[in-house]
N, C-alpha and C positions, 0 to 999 in steps of 0.2 A: 655028645658035646652039651656043654651047659649052657643054659641062658641064665643071665642074672638081673636082678631087679635092683636097681640103684636109686637110693633116695637122695633127695637134696642134702640131708643131714649129713652122707657118707661124701658128697662131692664136695660139700663145703671145707671138710677136713683136708682133703687133700688138693685143692685147685687153689693157689694162688694166683693175685694178678699178674706178678712176674711171669710165672708159667704160662698163663693165657696168653698173654702179650708174646710171647716168643712161639707159642702154638700160632698164636692167628698171624703173625708175620711170617711164619712159613706156610701158610694155608696162601696169602696173599702171593707170595713166591711160586708156590706150586702154580697158581692161576695165570701170572705172567709169563711161568716157562710154557704154560700150554698142556698142563698136566692132568688138567680135571674133566670131569662130566658133571656138569651142574647145570640142567633144565632151569628155566627162571621158577621162581616160586608160583605156586598158582593159588586163586582165592575163592572162596565160597563166602559169600555176602549175606549176612542173616540182616537185612533190612528192617525186620520187624522188632530186633532185640538189639540195635545199633552194635554192631559186631560183625567179625568175620574170622574165618579160618584159613591158615596159609601151610600149603606143603610144601617141605623144601628137600629135596633129593639130592646127594652128591657121591662121587667116587673118586678117590685119588687112587690110581695105579701105585706108584711109587710107595705109598704108604701103607698101601693092602688094606685100605679102609673104604668102606661104604656104609650108607646110612639115610635115615630121613627123619626129618623133624615136623612135628605138627604143631602150629602156635596159633594162639587166638590173640585177638585184640578186641576187648569190650572196654570202653571208656567209662562206662556206668556200672561196672563191676563192685566200685567202692560202696555202693549202695547194698550191695548183698554180702558186703564183706569179704569180698574175692579180689586177688588181684587183677589189674587190668590185663596183664600177658600172662599166660600160663603156657607150658610146651612139655611136650613129650619127645625123647629123642630115640629111635631104633637102631640100634647099630647091627650091620650083617656081614657076614663072613661073605666075601665077592668069590670065593673059591666054589661055595656051596649053596650060598644063600641062606644059612643058616642063622637065624636071631642069636648074636651074641649077649645082646643086654637090652632089656628097656629101661629107660633113665630119665630121671626128672630133667628137663630142658630149661626149665623156667631161671634158674640160678645160672645154668651155663649161656643162656641167651643174653641177661643183664652183664656178665663177666664179657664176654665175648663183643659186645655192642661197646662197652667201654674201652676194650683193649685196642678196637679198631680205632678209636680216635686218638688213643694214645701214640699207636703206631704213625697215623697221619701226622700227629704234632712232631713227632721224630722227624719225618722225611719233607715236611712241608712249611712248617713254621719257620720263621727267620732264624739266625744264628744265635741271636741272642735276646731272651724272652726275661719279663718280669713279672706280667699281670696277666691273670686267665681271669676269664668272665664266664658265668655260666646263667643263659637265659633259660629260666625252668628248672625248679630245685626240688625233683621228684627224685626217685630210686634210681634212675639212669643217670641222674647228674651224678650220683657218688661214686658211680663205677667209672665215669668220665674223669671225675677228680683224681680217683686213685691212679688210673692209668696215665694220666698227662703229669703227673707229679713223678712217676717212675720214668717218664719219657723225658721229662724237663725238669730235673730236680733243681735248676737254678730259681725257679720261679719263688716269688716270695709276698705277692700281693693277690688279691682275689675281690670280685664284686660278682652280685648276684642280682637276679630281678625275678621274682615270681608275682603273677596275680594273688596269690596268697602270701600275704607278707609274712605271718606266722612262721610257715613253711621254709621261707628264703631266710627268716633269722635262725631256723633250726639248723639250715645247711650252712649257714655261716659261721655257727658256733663249731660245726665239724671240720670246716675248711680250717678255722684257728686251732683247736685243741688237738685234732689228729695229723694235721700237717703243718702248724705252725705257721699257717699265712697271716697275712694282715687282711682281714675280709670285711667288706662293708656291704650293706643292703642298700640297694641303688631303689631310688623311686619312679625311675623310668628304665627303658632299654638304653636310650642315649645316655643316660646318666652312669649306666653299668659298663657303658662300652667305652667310655673315654679313657684313652692311653692303653687300651687293649692291645696284647700281642697273641694272644689265641681265645677265641671265642666259643663256647659250645652252646649249642641251641639244641634242647630238648623238649619240647613242647608238640601238642597235638592240632595245632591249628590249622586251619585251611584258609587262611589268608597272610600275607606277609607281615611280620611283626619287626623285621631288623630291615632296616632300611639304608640306602646307600650313604647316606650323611650320618647315619650312626656308627659307621665302621671307620677307624680311623686307617692311615696308611701302614702297609707292612702286617697287619694282622692276618692271623690264619684263623679261618672259620669251620668248625665241626658242625655238618649241618646234619643231625641226628634225627629228629621228630618227624621229617617226610618219609613215610614208609608205606602209604597207599596212594593211589590214584586220588588226586584231586587235594593232598596235603602239602602246603608250601608256607615255608618259614621266613625264607628271606627273599627281598625285593627284586625283580628280575632286573632292575637297572645295577643293583649291586652286584649281580651274577654276571653282567656285561663288563664291568670294570675289574673282574677278577680271574683269576686262574684257576679254572673249576678240574677240580680231578674228582672222577666217579671211582666206583667198586666195579660196577658191571653195565654194560650200555643196556643191554635188555630190561633189568630191572630198574635200572635209574631213570630210563626214558618213561617209564610205565608208572612207577611210583614212588620214585626219589624227588630229590628237591626239585631237581630239571623238569618233573612231568608237565607241571603246569605252564610254565614259560615256554616249553617245547609245544604243548597243544595250542597254546596261543599266538604261535609262530614269533616269539620275543626272543628266540634264542634258537640256534642250530647245533646240530652235533659237530661242525666244524669250528664252533667257537669254545669246545673243551680243550682244556689243554693234556687231557691222558686218562689212564686208569693207574691206581695205586697200585696193584698186582706188576704192571710193568715198570711203573717207578723205581718199585723194589729189586725186581728181578736184573733189570736193564741199568741200574745204577742213573737213572735219569736225573737232571736237574731241572725241576719246575721254575723255580725262581730265577729271574735275572737281577734283582736286587731287593735288599732287604725294605723296599718301599712297595712291593707287590702285595696285592691282596691274594690270598690263597683261599680255596673252599674244597672242602673234602665233601661229597655226597655220601652219604653213608646210608644204604638200603639195607645192608645186613644180607650177608651169603650164607649158603648152606654149608661150604666149605669152614669156614669159619666155626658152625656147630660141630662139623664133624672131626674136626683136628682135634678141637677142644675136648669133645665127647670122648675119642679115641686115647687122647692123653690120660682123661682120668679113669677109664675103662685098664690100662694098662698099670697104673699106678695102683689100682685096687687090686688086680689081678696078682700082681708081683708082690704086694705087702699086706694086704688083708684078705687071700681067697679063703682064709678058713673060718673069717667072719661074716663072708658072703653068702647069701642064701639063692642056690639055684634053684629052679623050679622048672618043670615039664611043660613047655606052653603047649604041646601037641597031646596032653594026656586027656 
């Protein structure tokens, strides 16, 4: 058997957001049907370097795929000319344990995180949407934008807010030129969220920045930024009046948007509306009206990485095997 080294440049050539969304939706469906093994991500904290390393294993029996992702988050990496997030995925043959591929996971992480927001908007946003908002205008906002435009192509307006106004202006240009959205740069979060139908938050804040009074009735929020213990983007009072859907209880309660209000006893598990996987698998209805506020608490699941990496691997094996370079990992 061959082990393949798959670079980002090869992944970019074959992985579209549409395909990534289909793979991600299947991952949540597998989860909702109880077909996955997925221990919660484990963390190593590098306190001296303001960073951490996360290990994320998963196995989907019906897919015949297994693997593990190692991913870091180092917010100060820009000072060293490095990405904040870098990841490596190891695909394993579950029959033998043989390593099938060692592949870049950074692009896959960005894509599958955006895809999850798009899937959540598909199932949780109200029936008719016109305006999408982005709080935080970095790289992750771009994949959220691409995915939500696939999920809800009727969107015509956008607004963005970032503490770096130049970055917000650059993002607004992408909204306009790439997707034809009428996009404004707001001077505050409250201004950005006016008349919003879908709100995406992709910041690294550790204190709430989106408050209850900022969010109009009927809005859906993709809460993406909280991915480690102590992180929080949404005020707990906003969560209390919203229908909150999580990706996984063990991860969300430890490191998702709900982790701080749970620890502070401002929120209980019984306050939650459900899990996205079960919503998809069971065709559940979360909204009772278009006035409901819904929240998707996305922590990022190993199964999202696995199905996306497996899809890429299969495409490359099928279409480009002659150009792929195998290597003997055990030489």
